[in-house]
C-alpha positions in Angstrom: 60.5 -54.1 -112.9 64.2 -53.7 -112.3 65.4 -50.8 -110.2 67.0 -47.9 -112.0 70.8 -47.9 -112.1 72.9 -45.0 -110.9 74.1 -44.4 -114.4 70.6 -44.1 -115.7 69.7 -41.7 -112.9 72.7 -39.5 -113.7 71.6 -39.4 -117.4 68.1 -38.4 -116.5 69.4 -35.6 -114.2 71.7 -34.3 -116.9 69.0 -34.2 -119.5 66.7 -32.4 -117.1 69.3 -29.8 -116.3 70.0 -29.2 -120.0 66.3 -28.8 -120.7 65.9 -26.2 -117.9 68.9 -24.2 -119.2 67.4 -24.3 -122.7 64.2 -22.8 -121.4 65.9 -20.0 -119.6 68.3 -19.2 -122.4 65.8 -18.9 -125.2 66.1 -15.3 -126.5 62.4 -14.6 -126.8 61.0 -16.7 -124.0 58.8 -14.7 -121.6 60.2 -14.2 -118.1 56.8 -14.5 -116.5 57.6 -18.3 -116.1 59.9 -17.5 -113.1 59.8 -13.7 -112.7 59.6 -12.8 -109.0 57.7 -9.7 -109.9 55.0 -11.6 -111.7 51.8 -9.6 -111.9 53.6 -6.3 -112.3 53.6 -4.3 -115.5 57.0 -5.7 -116.5 55.9 -9.4 -116.3 54.0 -9.5 -119.5 56.6 -7.8 -121.7 59.4 -9.7 -123.4 63.1 -8.9 -122.8 65.5 -8.4 -125.7 68.6 -10.5 -125.8 71.5 -9.2 -123.6 69.2 -6.8 -121.7 68.0 -6.8 -118.1 64.3 -6.4 -117.3 63.0 -3.0 -116.3 62.8 -2.5 -112.5 59.3 -3.1 -111.2 57.1 -0.2 -110.1 56.6 -0.8 -106.4 54.8 1.5 -104.0 57.0 3.5 -101.6 60.0 3.9 -103.9 59.1 7.5 -104.6 58.3 10.1 -101.9 54.6 10.4 -101.1 52.8 13.7 -101.1 52.9 13.6 -97.3 56.7 13.2 -97.3 57.1 16.0 -99.8 54.9 18.2 -97.6 57.0 17.5 -94.5 60.2 18.1 -96.5 58.8 21.4 -97.7 57.8 22.5 -94.2 61.3 21.7 -92.8 63.1 23.5 -95.6 61.0 26.7 -95.1 61.3 26.5 -91.3 65.0 25.8 -90.9 66.3 29.4 -91.5 64.1 30.5 -88.6 65.3 28.0 -86.0 68.6 28.7 -84.2 70.7 27.0 -81.6 71.2 28.9 -78.3 74.7 28.7 -76.8 75.0 29.5 -73.1 78.4 30.7 -71.7 79.4 31.9 -68.3 82.5 33.2 -66.7 83.8 30.4 -64.5 86.9 29.9 -62.3 89.8 28.0 -63.8 90.9 25.4 -61.3 94.3 23.8 -61.6 96.0 21.0 -59.7 99.5 21.5 -58.4 101.8 19.7 -56.0 102.7 21.2 -52.7 105.7 20.4 -50.4 104.8 20.0 -46.7 106.8 18.7 -43.7 106.2 15.0 -43.2 104.2 14.3 -40.0 106.2 11.1 -39.7 109.6 12.7 -39.6 112.1 10.7 -41.6 110.4 7.4 -40.9 109.6 6.9 -44.6 113.0 8.1 -45.8 112.4 11.8 -46.0 111.3 14.8 -44.0 109.0 16.2 -46.7 105.9 15.1 -48.6 104.4 16.0 -51.9 100.6 16.5 -51.7 98.2 17.8 -54.3 96.2 21.0 -53.9 93.8 22.9 -56.1 94.1 26.6 -56.8 92.1 29.0 -58.9 94.0 30.6 -61.8 91.6 33.3 -62.8 88.4 32.8 -64.8 87.5 32.1 -68.4 84.3 31.9 -70.4 83.0 28.4 -70.7 80.0 26.8 -72.5 77.6 25.6 -69.8 74.5 24.7 -71.8 72.4 25.0 -74.9 68.9 25.1 -76.2 66.8 26.2 -79.2 64.9 29.3 -80.2 63.1 30.5 -83.3 62.4 33.9 -84.9 58.9 35.4 -84.6 59.7 38.8 -86.1 61.9 40.0 -88.9 63.8 42.4 -86.6 65.3 39.7 -84.4 62.8 38.7 -81.7 63.0 35.0 -80.8 60.9 32.7 -78.6 62.5 30.1 -76.4 62.0 28.5 -73.0 62.5 30.4 -69.8 64.6 27.6 -68.4 67.0 27.9 -71.3 67.8 31.6 -70.5 67.0 31.8 -66.8 70.6 32.7 -65.7 71.1 36.5 -65.5 74.9 36.0 -65.2 75.2 33.9 -68.4 75.8 35.2 -71.9 73.7 34.0 -74.8 74.7 33.5 -78.4 72.5 32.2 -81.2 73.9 30.1 -84.0 72.0 30.7 -87.2 71.3 28.1 -89.9 73.7 29.9 -92.2 76.6 29.6 -89.7 76.5 33.1 -88.3 76.8 33.6 -84.5 75.0 36.6 -83.0 75.0 37.8 -79.4 71.5 37.7 -77.9 69.8 39.3 -74.9 67.0 37.9 -72.8 64.6 40.7 -72.9 61.6 39.1 -71.2 60.8 36.1 -69.1 57.3 34.9 -68.2 56.7 35.0 -64.5 54.5 31.9 -64.3 55.2 29.9 -67.5 58.2 28.4 -69.2 58.4 31.1 -71.9 61.1 33.8 -72.6 62.0 36.2 -75.4 65.5 36.7 -76.9 66.6 39.7 -79.0 69.4 39.9 -81.5 70.5 43.0 -83.5 69.7 43.0 -87.2 66.9 42.8 -89.7 65.7 40.6 -92.5 65.4 37.5 -90.4 63.0 34.7 -91.4 60.2 34.4 -88.8 57.9 31.5 -88.3 54.1 32.0 -88.2 52.4 31.1 -84.9 49.2 29.3 -85.7 46.3 31.8 -85.5 43.9 29.4 -83.9 44.0 26.4 -81.5 42.0 23.9 -83.5 44.3 20.9 -82.8 43.2 17.4 -83.3 44.6 14.1 -81.9 46.6 12.3 -84.5 47.5 15.4 -86.7 51.1 15.7 -87.8 53.6 17.3 -85.5 57.1 18.2 -86.7 59.7 19.2 -84.1 63.0 21.0 -84.9 65.7 21.6 -82.3 69.3 21.5 -81.2 69.1 17.9 -80.0 71.5 17.2 -77.0 73.0 20.7 -77.6 75.1 19.2 -80.3 73.0 18.1 -83.3 71.4 21.4 -84.4 68.3 21.5 -86.5 67.4 17.9 -85.8 64.0 17.0 -87.3 61.6 14.5 -85.8 58.1 13.8 -86.9 55.1 12.4 -85.0 51.6 13.3 -84.1 49.7 15.2 -81.5 49.2 12.5 -78.9 47.3 14.4 -76.3 45.8 17.8 -75.5 45.3 20.0 -72.4 47.7 18.0 -70.2 48.8 19.3 -66.8 52.4 18.6 -65.9 55.0 19.5 -63.2 58.2 20.3 -65.0 61.6 20.6 -63.5 65.3 20.1 -64.2 68.0 18.9 -61.8 67.0 17.6 -58.4 66.4 20.6 -56.1 65.9 23.0 -59.0 62.9 25.1 -59.7 59.7 23.4 -60.8 56.7 24.7 -62.7 53.1 23.6 -63.0 52.2 23.8 -66.7 48.7 23.5 -67.8 46.9 22.9 -71.1 50.1 21.5 -72.6 50.3 19.6 -75.9 51.6 16.0 -75.8 53.4 14.6 -78.8 55.3 11.5 -79.7 57.7 13.5 -82.0 61.1 12.8 -80.4 62.1 15.7 -78.1 65.6 15.5 -76.5 67.7 17.6 -74.2 68.6 20.7 -76.2 65.2 20.7 -78.1 63.8 23.0 -75.4 62.5 26.2 -77.0 62.2 24.7 -80.5 59.1 24.9 -82.6 56.5 22.2 -83.0 54.9 22.7 -86.4 51.8 21.5 -88.2 51.8 20.3 -91.8 51.3 23.9 -93.0 54.5 25.0 -91.3 52.7 27.0 -88.6 53.9 26.9 -85.0 51.4 24.9 -82.9 53.6 24.7 -79.8 57.1 25.1 -78.3 59.0 22.1 -77.0 59.4 22.4 -73.3 59.7 19.0 -71.5 59.8 15.2 -71.8 58.5 12.4 -69.5 61.8 11.1 -68.1 60.4 7.6 -67.3 58.8 7.0 -70.8 59.7 7.0 -74.4 58.4 9.4 -77.0 56.2 11.4 -74.6 57.1 15.0 -75.1 55.3 18.2 -74.2 54.9 21.6 -75.9 53.5 24.9 -74.8 50.5 25.7 -77.0 50.3 28.4 -79.6 47.7 30.5 -77.7 50.3 31.1 -74.9 53.0 32.0 -77.5 50.7 34.5 -79.2 49.8 36.1 -75.9 53.4 36.5 -74.8 54.6 38.0 -78.1 51.6 40.4 -78.3 52.2 41.4 -74.7 55.9 42.2 -75.3 55.2 44.1 -78.5 52.6 46.2 -76.7 54.1 46.8 -73.2 57.8 45.9 -73.6 57.3 43.1 -71.1 55.3 40.0 -70.5 52.1 41.0 -68.7 50.4 38.1 -66.9 46.9 38.6 -65.4 46.2 36.4 -62.4 43.4 35.5 -60.0 45.4 34.0 -57.1 43.8 30.7 -56.4 45.1 27.1 -56.4 42.5 24.8 -57.9 41.7 21.3 -59.2 39.4 20.9 -62.2 36.4 18.9 -61.2 36.8 15.4 -62.5 35.0 12.2 -61.5 37.8 11.4 -59.0 37.7 14.9 -57.5 33.9 14.8 -57.4 34.0 11.5 -55.5 36.7 12.4 -53.1 35.2 15.8 -52.2 31.5 14.8 -52.3 30.8 17.3 -55.0 27.4 17.3 -56.8 28.7 19.3 -59.8 30.4 17.6 -62.7 32.2 20.7 -63.9 34.0 23.7 -62.4 37.3 24.3 -60.5 37.6 23.4 -56.8 39.7 25.9 -54.8 42.0 23.6 -52.8 45.3 23.8 -51.0 48.4 21.8 -52.0 50.4 19.2 -50.1 52.6 21.7 -48.3 51.9 24.7 -46.1 53.2 27.0 -48.8 50.7 25.7 -51.3 47.8 27.8 -50.1 44.4 27.6 -51.7 44.0 31.4 -51.9 47.1 33.6 -52.1 47.1 36.4 -49.5 46.7 39.8 -51.0 45.7 38.4 -54.4 42.6 39.5 -56.4 40.8 36.3 -55.2 41.6 37.1 -51.6 40.4 40.7 -51.9 37.1 39.4 -53.5 36.6 36.9 -50.6 37.1 33.6 -52.3 37.8 30.7 -49.9 39.2 27.3 -49.8 36.5 24.8 -50.8 34.7 27.2 -53.1 33.8 25.7 -56.5 34.2 28.2 -59.3 31.6 27.2 -61.9 31.6 30.0 -64.5 33.7 33.1 -65.5 31.6 35.8 -67.1 28.9 33.3 -68.0 31.3 30.7 -69.4 31.2 27.2 -67.8 34.5 25.7 -66.7 34.7 22.4 -68.7 37.5 20.1 -69.6 37.9 22.1 -72.8 37.5 25.5 -71.1 39.8 26.0 -68.1 39.9 28.7 -65.5 43.5 29.4 -66.4 42.7 30.0 -70.1 39.7 32.3 -69.3 41.8 34.4 -66.9 44.6 34.7 -69.5 42.2 36.3 -71.9 41.7 39.2 -69.5 43.9 42.3 -69.0 45.0 43.7 -65.6 42.2 46.0 -64.3 39.4 44.0 -65.9 36.4 43.1 -63.7 35.1 39.6 -64.0 32.1 37.9 -62.5 32.5 34.4 -61.1 29.7 32.0 -60.4 30.7 30.2 -57.2 29.2 27.4 -55.2 29.9 27.7 -51.5 28.4 25.3 -48.9 25.7 24.2 -51.3 24.7 27.8 -52.3 25.5 29.6 -55.5 26.6 33.2 -55.5 28.2 35.8 -57.8 31.6 37.2 -56.9 33.1 40.2 -58.7 36.9 40.1 -59.0 39.3 42.7 -60.4 42.1 41.0 -62.3 45.6 42.2 -61.5 49.1 41.8 -63.1 51.2 39.0 -61.6 54.6 40.3 -60.4 57.2 37.8 -59.3 
């Protein structure tokens, strides 16, 4: 057989190309021959001459019910979330040139030198920080973080979602937690509802709204509840105040500087927490103060006009496997009364209710009024359910013996 000539190959290629064009250009030919969306509803229908096929119905092109729910929650919550602007009267420093005699005589061509100096030219109000807050009553009461409004010398202004700016006053600060209350004059504000219970589950939706970076107000981020009942040490700049926060919610919803004091919402639009801190060395590990604390603070202020904090006066470590092993403890529950790493971190605060009742370092508090101290039932939480003046009975293990100790709870005063 003779090999095919180049002319014959060209002819075969041309005929093949014409045949393929004929197949595509036939007016009533079905597109399923080459349709990239074959298998969809549109693949079995014919296409009229001069018309394009209908777009395929693909999953994800329309908002899901979960997305619609999130959008609805945000739309309803936005009017209640405000940006907090912090201003302070600061000195105005200007640079000017000063003429002084030259210490070198006229060696450099003159007997005088021009040197800069800095002088104060009065003071002026300057913005020094920002945060977030949200309404909890219609008459202008807002929740925020204590570290947002901790400066008594600063002035606070809230920027509403509709663009209005209102002066605000810090009316209460929690003595031992990062919670504070702001008040603005007016009525008819849209409050958020703080969740009436604490039935949180890992993996449930968490929606954060806040004034991210003090610049992008009402920024929304969505994640899940990543952890429960965390204990963290929160602080700001090096050398600043730090706080030990317990039973904190962990979330992967993005929380940035400026989000402090913003709400963390569930899929029903209820406040399950208030953004308060982030893990600086990690990504998407944020923390929020739980709803139970927020409810307690608001109720206390509405009843007493201040935040009343009951306290016991002990420093303790929940009994875990590690604590049990290091301290040779036989119990697998309870709270070990223990001192901290410095001399100031005493196990029992002098003059406190615990001190008056005779509690000592090394005691293991097992129960409060018959309730065992478990990972889900902390000593802090049980004490916070009490009011100043309440008498409670503690079941305590001391040197291998169990005893009952009666303590009268008092109000913490800074």
